N, C-alpha and C positions, 0 to 999 in steps of 0.2 A: 475780640480782645478784652473788652470790659468784663465779660463773664469769666474769662480765665483769670483776670486780675482779682475779681471778686472771690473766686474760689481760693486763690492764693491767700487773699486776705483772711478767709475763713481758716485756712490752715495755720496761718501765723497767729491768729487769735487763739486757736486751740493750743498751739505749742506754748504760748505765753500763759495760758490759763493753768497749765500743768504745774502744780505746786507740791508741797510736801504731803498734803492730804490727798492721796490718790483717789479716794472715794468721792471727793467733791467734783472730780473732773467728769465722771460718767454722765451726770445730768447735762453738762455743757455740750457733750458730744451729741446726746439725743436732741437737745434743743436746736443745735445747728442743723442736724439732719432734717428736722421738722421744718425749719425756716426755709431751707432750700426747696423742699417739697411744696410748701405753701406758696413759694414764688412761681410754681408751675412746672418744676422738674418732676421726672418720673423715676422710680426705682433708685432712690438715693442710698449710698453707702458712705459713711464717714468713719474712718479708722484713725485712732491715735495710739502711738507707742511713745511712752515717756519713761526712760530709764529702765526698760524691760517690762514695764506694766502696760498692758494693752486694753483698749476699749474700742468697741465698735457699735454703731447705731445705724438703723435702717429706717427708711420712710418711703412714702409714695404709694402709687397704685399702678401695677401690682407691687406690693412691698417685697423686696428681695430678702433672701436669707442672708445672714451675716457672712457666710462663706461663699456666696454666689460669685462666680467668676464673671469677668467682663473684658471687653476689648480695651487695652490700655493705649492704643494708638501710638502717638509720637513719644510717649514715655519710653517706648522701645529704644529710642535713639540713645538714651543714657546707658543702656546695657551694651549696645553696639559700640559706643565710644569706649566703654570700659575694656571690651575685648581688644580694640585697636591699641589702647594704651598698654595693655599687657604685652602685646606683640612688639610694641616699641621698646618696652623694658627688656624684652628678650632679644633685642637687636635683630629681629626678623623684618622690621619695618622702620622707617624713619618719618618723623613729622614733616620733614622737608622733601620727602620723596614726591616726585610728580606722579599724577594719576596715570599718565601714559606709560610709566614704567611697569605698571601692574595690570592695566586693562588696555589691550591693544585696539586699534581700529577707530580711535576717536579723532576728532578734528584737531589741528595744531593748537588752537586757542584753549581747548579743553585739556589736552595732554599735559600742559604745563601747570595746571592747578595742583596744589600740594595737598597732602593728607591733612595737615593742620587747617588749611582753608576749608576743606570739606567738613571737618569736625566742628569748626566755629561759625560755619555759614558765611564765610567771606569769599567763597569761590566764584560767585557771579553766575553759577549754573541756574538756568531757569527751572522753575518748579513744574514738573510734568503734570501735577494735579490741577494746574491752572488751565489746561487745555481740554475743555469739556468734551469736544467731539472725539478726540483721540482717546481720552480716558474712558468714555463710555464703551467704545469699541474694544479697548483693551480689557475692560472688566468682563465683557461678555465672551472673551476668547479664552479657551482652555490652553491655547498655545502661547499665551503671554508669558514672557520670562522677565526677570529683573533687568537683564541686559537690554531688553527691548525698551524699557522705560528710560534707561540711561542714554541709549543711542538716540531715542527720539528727542530727549531734552538737549543732548549735545548737538543735535542738528539745528537747534534754534540759536539765534544770537545770544551771546552772554548779556546778562542784565547789567553788569558793570565789570570793570577790570578786576580780575582776581586780586584779592588783598586790599582793595581800596575802601571797602565798607562792609557792613553786615547786611545780609538779606536772606531770610529763612527760606530754605528749599528742601523738600523731601528728597529730591534727586541726589543731594549730597550723601545721604545715608544709604541710598541704594548703591551708589558708587562705593562706599566704604564696605558694604556687605560683599561686593564683588572683590574688593581688594583683600579682605579677610580670606576669602576662598582661594584666591590665587597664591597668597603667601603661605597658607597652611596646607593646601592640597586637600582640604576636606570642605564639607558644606558649612554654610553659616549656621545652620541649625545644630550641626554636630559641635561646632565650636561654642555655641551658646550653652549647650548642655554640659560640655566637658569643663568649661571655664567658669560658668556662673551658676546655672541651675543645679547641677550635681553637687559641687562643693558647698553651696549654701543651703542645700536641701529644700529648694523651692519647688515642692512637689505639685503645687497647683498652677504653676506657671509653665507655659509652653508656647512655642512658635506655631501659630496656626498654619497648617499645610493643606487644608481643605476649605471650601467656601463656607460650609455650614459646620457647626459643632453641636453635638447632641445636647449639651447643657446650656446653650445660648439660644434664646428666643429672639432672633433678629433675621434680617433679610440676607445676611451673609456678605462676604466680600472675597474677591479673587485674591488669594493670599500672596500671589507673586507680584502684586502691585505695591502694597504697603511694605511687605517683606521686612528687611532690616531697618526700615524707617518707621514701621508701625504695625506689625502683624502679631505681636505678642498678646496672649490672653492670660489672665491671672485673677486671683482673688486679692482683696485689699491687704491681707496680712503678708502675702509674699512680696507685693510691691513695697510695703513698708519695711520688710526685712531686708530687701535688697538695698534700699536707700540708706538704712541704718548701717549695714555692712560696708557699703561704699564710702560713706562719709566718715566712718570710724576707722578706716584703714584696713579692713579685712578683705577687700577685693583688689586694691592697688597698693603698691609701695608708697611710701611717703613722697618720694620724688615724682611718681606718676600721678598721685592725687594732686600734688602741687601744680603739675602741668595742666590737669583737668580744670583747675581753678584759675588758670591764666585767662583773663577776660578781654573782650573788646566791647566798645559801646554798642548796645543793642538799639537804642533809641531813647524815647522819653522815660522809659521805666526799665531799670535793671541793666545787666551786662551779660554777654554771652561767653560762657566758657567752652570747654570741649565736651559737648554733649549734655551740658547742664547750664542753668541760668542762675545768676546771682541777684538777689534783691537785698540791698543794704537798708537796715532799719536801726532805730535808736537802741533796740535790744540785741542787735547783732546781725550778722549776715545770715541769710537763708538761701539754700540751694534748692532749685525746683525745676520741674519740667511738667508741661501739660500735654494732653493728647486728645484729639477728637477724631472719631472714625465711626462710620455708620450713624447711629444716633447716640453714641456714647461720648461723654466728656470726662476726662480723668485729670486730676492734678495731684502730684506728689511733691511735698515740701519737707525739707529737713533742716535742722539746726546745723551749725558749722561742724560739730563733732559727731553728728548722727545720733545723738542721745534722745532727740525728740523728732518724731516723724509723723506727718499727717498725710493720709491718702483720702481724697474725696472723689467719688465716682457717681455719675448720674446719667440718666438717659433722658433725652428730650432737651428742649431749650427753655429755661425759665423765662416767663413773660411778665411776671409780676414785678412790682417795685422792689429793687434791691438797695440795701443801704450803701452809702459811700464806703468803698473798701478801706479808705483811710481811717475810718472810725474803728475798724477791726484790727488794724495793725498794732502789734505789741500791746494789746489790751491787758491791763493788770500789771504791766511791767513797771 
């Protein structure tokens, strides 16, 4: 958690550093990429978009290209949430709809969980990735399907009564992917392409459908496990473009974006919206999501209006001394 907060702090520092003199920002981006690598991370990419001006820096060993793609992990959830909210706006789905209305065969306690509770992680569904033995078996099985992950999690006791508090769970977004498929009659991947990737021309972004991808040097992952909760692969520019479009109103209507920003307390830091998290700072609200998968960690953070977006992606886990993230928040504001 501290590493994710640190990276959000870096993102916030970068957005605050962006001023009228665009050329002065590029060294800041390079410096921060180097600092993350010096702390022990590998293959660091730092991307900044400020009012249409874009900067990217890389560091580490092996040092990635600026357009190198990476697994974005749970940042996928923000795209999934956007699709759900589009369907709500089209009146094909309701936030108060019970999960059991769209996905049959679940236990009575799970059937009553609502779409909103899935979106903001107040469902109480246990996180299937917390069950190491089941997870390892599922990873190694080519017959694993997203419904299998949901059914396994649904067979476990609820962590808390639905709606009573916040508790992050990947299972929530596996369930939402299945709801999307039931409501639309097409696959989650098709809906992702038709509603988000195509219209925004995110040509480097895709939903992984195979364990290994030719341009990624990693051990791979069974794509049917993270799926709608974490299987997307992208470069930094496309992640930044999506967050900019989302927060500026090019993906959702004003009403739908307002729904996405309705939050519940997350804990000590920030609040959870519908597929996105809010961090309130003296310089304004920042909307963010992080994701970890295989050996990748990604953080995307945007200003309230999408005018400033930062994407930080790295591989490995920094082990060096990191500065207190509080010193990086709203730097220069």
